[in-house]
C-alpha positions, 0 to 999 in steps of 0.5 A, spaced: 631 405 355 626 410 353 632 416 355 637 412 351 632 411 345 630 419 345 638 421 346 639 416 340 633 420 336 636 427 338 643 425 336 641 422 329 636 428 328 642 433 329 647 429 325 642 429 319 641 437 320 648 438 320 649 434 313 643 437 310 646 444 312 653 442 309 649 440 302 645 446 302 651 450 303 654 446 297 648 447 293 648 454 294 654 456 290 654 460 284 647 462 281 642 458 286 640 461 292 639 458 299 631 457 298 632 454 291 638 450 294 633 447 299 627 446 294 633 443 289 635 438 295 628 435 296 628 434 288 634 430 288 633 426 294 631 420 290 637 420 286 642 414 287 648 418 286 646 423 291 644 418 296 651 415 296 654 422 297 649 424 302 650 418 307 657 419 306 657 426 309 652 423 314 657 417 316 663 422 317 659 427 321 657 421 325 664 418 326 666 426 328 661 426 333 663 419 336 670 421 336 668 428 340 664 424 345 670 419 346 675 424 347 671 429 351 670 423 356 678 421 356 679 429 358 674 428 363 677 422 366 684 421 365 686 429 364 689 433 359 696 429 358 693 423 356 687 426 352 693 430 348 696 423 347 690 419 345 688 424 340 694 425 337 695 417 336 688 415 335 685 420 331 690 425 328 695 420 326 690 416 322 687 422 319 693 424 317 695 417 314 688 417 310 689 424 307 696 422 305 693 416 302 688 419 298 692 425 296 697 420 294 692 415 290 689 421 286 696 424 284 698 417 282 692 416 277 693 424 275 700 422 272 700 421 265 707 422 263 705 426 257 707 434 256 703 438 252 706 445 249 701 450 251 701 455 245 700 462 248 699 465 242 692 462 240 689 465 246 685 471 246 687 477 251 683 482 248 678 482 253 672 482 247 670 476 242 673 476 235 667 475 232 669 471 227 662 468 227 660 474 222 665 472 217 664 464 217 657 463 221 661 458 225 658 457 232 664 457 237 660 454 243 661 452 250 656 449 255 657 453 261 655 452 268 657 455 275 654 462 274 654 467 280 653 474 281 660 477 278 661 473 272 667 478 269 672 473 270 668 467 268 666 471 261 674 473 260 676 466 261 671 464 255 673 470 251 680 468 252 679 461 249 676 464 243 669 462 245 663 466 241 657 463 243 655 460 250 649 455 251 646 458 258 642 452 261 636 452 265 633 446 268 626 444 268 624 438 273 621 431 274 622 426 278 623 420 274 621 417 267 614 415 269 612 422 272 606 424 269 607 432 269 614 437 269 614 441 275 611 448 273 611 455 276 604 457 279 605 463 275 609 462 269 610 469 267 613 471 273 620 470 273 624 467 279 630 469 282 634 463 279 631 466 272 633 473 274 640 470 275 640 467 268 637 473 265 643 477 268 648 472 265 645 473 258 646 480 259 653 480 262 655 475 256 652 480 251 656 486 254 662 482 252 660 481 245 658 473 246 652 470 243 647 466 247 644 459 246 638 459 251 638 451 252 633 449 257 634 441 259 629 437 263 632 434 269 630 428 273 632 425 279 633 418 276 632 415 269 633 419 262 629 424 259 629 420 252 626 414 256 619 418 258 614 413 259 606 414 259 600 409 260 595 413 256 594 418 250 591 423 255 597 422 260 602 424 254 597 430 252 598 432 260 605 431 260 606 435 254 602 441 256 606 442 262 612 442 257 609 447 253 608 451 259 615 451 261 618 452 254 613 458 252 616 461 259 623 460 257 621 463 250 619 469 253 626 470 257 629 468 250 625 474 247 626 479 253 634 478 253 635 478 245 638 471 246 640 469 239 638 462 239 633 458 242 633 450 243 626 448 243 628 441 246 633 436 248 633 429 248 626 427 248 626 421 244 619 418 246 615 424 246 618 426 239 616 419 236 609 419 240 607 426 239 610 429 232 604 434 231 605 437 238 612 439 237 610 442 230 605 446 234 609 448 240 614 451 234 609 455 231 607 458 238 614 459 240 615 463 233 610 468 235 614 470 242 621 469 239 624 472 233 631 469 233 633 462 231 631 455 233 634 448 234 632 442 237 638 438 240 637 430 238 641 425 241 646 421 236 643 414 237 636 413 235 633 420 235 635 425 230 633 420 224 626 420 227 625 428 228 619 430 223 620 437 224 627 439 222 624 443 216 621 448 221 627 449 225 634 453 223 639 448 225 639 440 225 641 440 233 645 433 234 648 431 241 654 428 238 657 423 243 658 418 237 663 412 240 669 413 236 674 408 238 674 401 242 681 402 245 683 406 251 689 411 249 687 412 242 692 416 237 689 421 233 688 417 227 684 412 230 679 417 233 679 421 226 677 414 223 671 413 228 668 420 225 667 417 218 661 413 219 657 418 223 659 424 218 657 420 212 650 419 216 649 426 218 651 429 211 645 425 208 640 428 214 643 435 212 642 434 204 635 431 206 632 437 209 637 442 207 639 445 214 646 446 217 648 441 222 649 444 229 653 440 234 649 442 240 653 438 245 659 434 244 664 433 250 670 428 252 672 427 259 680 427 261 680 419 261 683 414 257 677 411 255 673 418 253 672 416 246 669 409 247 663 412 250 663 419 250 656 420 254 658 417 260 659 421 266 665 419 271 663 415 277 663 418 284 670 418 287 673 416 280 679 420 281 681 414 286 680 408 281 681 411 274 687 414 270 687 421 268 688 422 261 688 429 258 692 427 252 686 423 250 681 429 251 686 433 247 686 428 241 679 427 241 678 435 240 683 435 235 680 429 231 673 432 232 675 439 229 680 436 224 674 432 221 668 438 222 671 445 222 672 445 214 665 442 213 660 447 210 654 444 212 656 444 219 654 450 223 659 449 229 659 446 236 658 447 243 663 443 248 660 440 254 662 442 259 665 448 261 665 449 269 666 456 271 668 454 278 674 449 276 681 452 278 688 451 275 690 447 281 683 442 281 684 441 273 690 437 275 686 431 278 680 433 275 677 427 270 671 430 268 669 434 262 671 441 263 677 443 258 678 449 263 686 449 264 687 443 260 691 442 254 684 441 251 682 448 252 688 450 248 686 446 242 679 449 242 682 456 242 687 454 236 681 452 232 676 457 235 681 462 233 681 460 226 676 463 220 674 456 218 673 459 210 681 459 211 682 452 214 685 447 209 
């Protein structure tokens, strides 16, 4: 019995190690080293979505182990011919059915029946930014993920879509909403390998004539950064000090790289309401280090109205995930109508503080309900359960730009999000936010290629 238990424990440990290695390899793609990936793995291990994915990989490894053990036994006891027969009928054929069934379902959900006529003349094939920002001061922005050692093709694809500003987004980390401190480097003045990767990406972008918005995010394994909760004033003070240490570090990176815009915070509603004086002090400290423009990215709901320090910044930053419709597959007119109330409220804030509004994030998935709750991410395996709708995504961006691009008090938008790793083939079934290789990319290129002063 003890031998069986030891054998089981050994098998379990090996399979766990295999699943771990698989995830580390996946996490290390792009700008994350193997060492950083190991650290990141243990940071996100409490995330429910991550746990589902990891256990699915573990179960697949276990099933593969059981299958291998079984068929080795068949080969040894019944010979090669029986082994080949059983392997074909009991393993390969079921796998083929599962694979074909999965592909068929994904393909069926991706068939929308709508054909979009791509306007190739809207794309910028020059290899360099048109620099229309110099003309109309509009941020033609994109939040970009997936940086690697060689970003040449990735940057070319952004330039091709007439993107002129790129939000580079490093992450700070704390476990959940009740964690007392944000993870802080032992020596904040020493740059990590990951920091160096971001610095390199910023230099790469500048060489192609693009401007950079450095926008650090606080990321959690569970919960949402807007709902951070502390029990005492002392705990709030300690938490903010850890935040301040991290942000001054990123301000130094912004200064070092000559990033044109720096975001002092993103969706930190409870701290904004609880500690307004600390935010004002932080902004003053950042101004001493960094001489470029500043913004703060406030959530569209129950936050931007409560920010007390807008006058100390250059832009009023809005995470503009406003719900625009109540129906799936809306037409263009319905989506445009949904912008009337939010734009009226935003214009009032602009007039109150005398600062331009900048959409620091706005994005839509390739799903029929993308304009109902734009902030929601697609669930795991959504391609099996949800209908893809590139048309809804395309119309959502068309409506956004028709309603905002010619507003002189709106300084521009940053689309969430552009995934460098997206391929033309994967975009055909991708339901997520990335507009790359979708009709939405062409719509964005058309509008970003226009001088907003000449837009009717």
